[in-house]
C-alpha positions in Angstrom: 150.0 10.1 -58.5 149.2 13.8 -58.6 150.4 14.0 -62.2 148.0 11.0 -63.0 144.9 12.7 -61.6 145.8 16.3 -63.1 146.1 14.2 -66.6 142.6 12.2 -65.8 141.0 15.7 -64.7 142.3 17.6 -67.7 141.4 15.3 -70.3 138.0 13.7 -68.7 135.9 14.4 -71.8 138.4 13.1 -74.1 138.8 10.1 -72.0 135.0 9.4 -71.8 134.6 10.0 -75.4 137.2 7.2 -76.3 135.9 4.9 -73.7 132.4 5.4 -75.2 133.7 4.8 -78.7 135.9 1.8 -77.6 132.8 0.3 -75.8 130.4 0.8 -78.9 132.9 -1.2 -81.1 133.3 -4.1 -78.9 129.6 -4.1 -77.9 129.1 -4.7 -81.7 131.9 -7.3 -81.5 130.0 -9.1 -78.6 126.8 -9.1 -80.3 128.1 -10.4 -83.9 130.0 -13.1 -81.7 127.0 -14.1 -79.9 124.7 -14.3 -82.6 127.6 -16.6 -84.5 127.8 -18.3 -81.5 123.9 -19.3 -81.4 123.6 -20.2 -85.1 126.9 -22.4 -85.2 126.6 -26.0 -86.0 130.2 -27.2 -86.1 132.3 -27.9 -83.2 135.2 -25.5 -84.8 132.9 -22.5 -85.5 131.6 -22.8 -82.0 135.0 -22.8 -80.7 135.9 -19.7 -82.8 132.7 -17.8 -82.1 133.3 -18.5 -78.2 136.8 -17.1 -78.5 135.7 -14.1 -80.2 132.9 -13.6 -77.6 135.3 -13.9 -74.7 137.5 -11.3 -75.9 134.8 -8.8 -76.5 133.4 -9.3 -72.9 137.2 -9.0 -71.4 137.5 -5.6 -73.3 133.7 -4.4 -72.5 134.7 -5.1 -68.7 138.2 -3.4 -69.3 136.9 -0.2 -70.3 134.0 -0.3 -67.8 136.8 -0.4 -65.2 138.8 2.7 -66.6 135.6 4.5 -66.8 134.8 3.9 -63.1 138.5 4.7 -62.2 138.2 7.7 -64.2 135.1 8.8 -62.3 136.3 7.9 -58.8 139.3 9.9 -59.6 137.9 13.2 -60.7 134.6 13.2 -58.5 136.3 12.1 -55.2 140.0 12.0 -55.2 141.0 15.1 -56.9 138.9 17.7 -54.8 140.8 16.0 -51.7 144.4 16.7 -53.1 145.3 20.5 -53.2 148.1 19.6 -56.0 145.5 18.8 -58.4 143.8 21.9 -58.1 144.7 25.0 -59.9 146.2 28.1 -58.3 145.6 31.7 -59.2 148.2 33.1 -60.8 150.3 36.6 -60.3 148.2 38.3 -63.2 145.0 37.5 -61.5 146.1 38.6 -58.2 146.8 42.0 -59.6 143.7 42.2 -61.3 141.9 41.4 -58.2 144.1 44.1 -56.2 142.4 46.5 -58.5 139.2 45.6 -58.5 138.9 45.3 -54.8 140.4 48.7 -53.9 137.5 50.2 -56.3 134.9 48.4 -54.4 136.1 48.9 -51.1 134.6 51.8 -48.8 137.5 52.4 -46.7 141.6 51.7 -47.1 141.3 49.1 -44.3 138.5 47.1 -46.1 140.7 47.4 -49.2 143.5 46.1 -47.7 141.5 43.4 -45.7 139.9 42.3 -49.0 142.8 42.1 -50.8 145.0 40.0 -48.5 141.9 37.7 -47.6 140.8 37.3 -51.5 143.2 35.7 -53.6 140.5 34.9 -56.2 139.3 38.4 -56.8 135.7 38.2 -55.5 135.6 39.8 -51.8 133.6 38.3 -49.3 130.4 39.9 -48.6 130.0 40.7 -52.4 128.5 37.2 -53.2 125.0 36.4 -53.1 123.4 33.1 -53.1 122.5 32.2 -56.9 118.9 30.3 -57.8 118.3 29.0 -54.2 114.6 28.2 -53.6 113.8 28.2 -50.0 111.8 25.2 -48.9 113.1 23.3 -52.2 116.9 23.6 -52.9 118.9 25.7 -50.4 122.0 25.7 -48.4 121.6 27.1 -45.0 124.8 26.6 -43.4 127.6 27.6 -44.1 126.1 30.8 -45.0 126.9 32.8 -48.2 130.1 34.8 -47.7 131.2 33.1 -44.6 134.7 32.2 -43.4 135.2 28.1 -42.7 137.9 25.6 -42.1 138.4 22.1 -41.1 135.8 19.7 -41.6 132.6 21.5 -42.6 128.9 20.1 -41.8 126.5 21.4 -44.8 123.1 21.6 -43.7 119.9 22.6 -46.3 116.6 21.5 -47.7 116.2 19.2 -50.8 112.6 18.6 -51.3 111.4 18.6 -54.9 108.4 16.9 -56.8 109.8 13.5 -58.0 112.8 13.8 -56.2 115.7 11.7 -57.3 119.1 12.3 -55.7 121.3 15.5 -55.2 124.9 16.5 -55.3 127.2 19.0 -53.7 129.8 20.2 -56.0 132.8 23.0 -55.4 135.0 25.2 -57.5 137.2 28.2 -57.3 135.2 31.4 -58.6 137.7 31.3 -61.6 137.2 27.8 -62.6 134.4 26.6 -65.2 134.5 22.8 -64.2 132.5 21.8 -60.7 133.9 18.9 -58.6 131.5 16.8 -57.0 132.2 16.1 -53.2 129.5 14.2 -52.1 125.8 13.3 -52.9 122.7 11.5 -51.6 119.2 10.2 -52.3 117.2 11.2 -49.4 114.9 14.2 -49.1 116.3 16.7 -46.6 114.3 19.4 -44.9 116.5 21.7 -42.9 118.8 18.7 -42.5 122.3 17.4 -42.9 123.3 17.4 -46.5 126.7 15.8 -45.5 130.2 17.1 -44.6 132.7 18.9 -46.5 136.7 18.2 -45.6 138.4 21.5 -46.4 141.6 21.0 -44.5 143.5 19.9 -47.5 142.4 23.1 -49.8 144.3 25.9 -50.4 143.3 29.0 -48.5 140.8 31.2 -50.8 137.2 31.8 -51.9 135.5 28.8 -53.2 131.9 28.3 -54.8 129.7 25.5 -53.1 126.8 24.2 -55.3 123.8 22.3 -54.5 122.0 20.6 -57.5 118.9 18.6 -57.0 117.5 16.2 -59.9 114.3 14.4 -60.3 113.4 10.6 -61.1 113.4 11.5 -64.6 117.0 12.9 -64.5 116.0 16.5 -64.9 118.3 18.9 -62.9 117.0 22.1 -61.4 118.9 25.1 -61.2 121.8 25.0 -58.8 121.8 27.0 -55.4 125.3 28.3 -55.2 127.0 30.3 -52.3 130.4 31.4 -52.1 132.9 30.7 -48.8 136.2 31.5 -48.0 138.5 28.6 -46.8 140.7 30.0 -44.1 143.8 28.6 -43.1 144.6 26.4 -40.2 145.8 28.8 -38.4 143.2 31.3 -39.2 140.3 29.2 -38.4 138.0 30.3 -35.8 137.4 28.0 -32.7 133.9 26.6 -31.9 
């Protein structure tokens, strides 16, 4: 199962492109068959056109089902399966150790940052990016904090012509964001959702809040960085 999800996640763009091309081809076949069916005068012509129409409709439904499966696997199932998330390599860890040592003020701080930050970005160095207080912001968890388990996410999403918002996550060294939840209600210092981090490998993660208006235009994302602790390290309430 992990290999299947990893495949769909790796080739997500190609899958959508192939499905889109197939959809255009069979949509054209469906349209032509429909026009021929409406203009047919003989029973044999109608039967032939109806058969082609049915085949095109079945293929369109099948392509749509595959596209929906791809979206669900990549957006909702993959983030909860640590086996499908890339882990930092040894080379990255060595580079992270050197960078952390240069930024640390004391040897003790350097050792702590190196052990607790396998992704190369020590806690305290991250700053919230492009957050707009009163419009698009994450108030909890705080930027640079340590979290674990099921984490309630609170904040504000209140923009003109509001459409919907989504929360995404990734490791700092990754380029692709994974959607973990979404909503279509305005929030003013309210609960945006809950993030289950219990299945994620310990380390640094970036959390992004994206607000989109009803015209489909997205505002710059509010991004914070947090550290997911292992179950043994998670602080009690």
